[in-house]
N, C-alpha and C positions, 0 to 999 in steps of 0.2 A: 292251419295245421298246428296241432298241439304236440308238445314234446312229452313223451312218457317219462316219468321220473320214478325211481325206486321209492317205495314207501319208507318212511323214517322208522327205523328199528327202535322201539321204545327202550329196550335194554341198552342199546348203544348210547342213547341220549341220557339215560339214568347213570351209566358209568361215567360219561363225560361230566355230568353235573356233580357226581360224587367226587371226582378228581378236582373239579373247580372249587368245591367247598374246602378242599385241602390245599388250595393254592397251586394246583398242578394242572397243566394243560397237556393235550396230546403232543404238542410240539416239545414240551419239556421232557416227556417220556422218550420221544424220538431222539432228542439231543443226548439224553442219558445213554441210550443204546447205540448211538452213532448211525441211525437209520433215518429215512424220510418220514415226515408226518403222514404222508399218503400211505406208507406201509403200515404205520400204527393204526390209522383209521380203518384201512382195509382189513387188517387182521381182526380188529374188534367187531367189524361188521360181518365177518365170516367170509369175505370175498376170497381170501386165501389164508393159509395157516402160518402162524408164527408162535410157537410155544414160548419163545423168549419174550416176545411182546406181551403175551397173555400173562406170563409169570410176573413181569415187571409191573404191569397195571394192577394185578391182584395184590402184589406186595404193597403198593402205594395205598391200597384200600384195605389193608390188613385182612386179606381174604386169600382164597385159593382159586386158581382157574376153574376148577371143578364146580365151585360154588357160583361163580359169575356166569359160566357158560355150561350148564348141566346137560345141554343137548349135544355137546361135542364129546368125541371119544378122546379120553386122556390116558389111555392105557399104554404101557411100555414107553412112556415119554413121547408118544405120538399124539397128535391132536388133529383129528379128522372128523368130518361130518359123518353121521351114521349113514349106512346104506339104506336107500329107500326102495 
């Protein structure tokens, strides 16, 4: 029996790599925000929403959440997946 795994999100890996190039890990972002590394990773993967995490990661990359995650709704301070 094989275990089904979620495919790796290339954007997630790219963001992690970009942070690493700057000497920052997801654990560093988590400590900075006082949250778990799992929350940071889950938010970046889109498993759940955290505008705070997205803003912190974007700031470390001199970017904006809208640029890193263009497929997410960023209106009115909310950050949700578009309706399908």
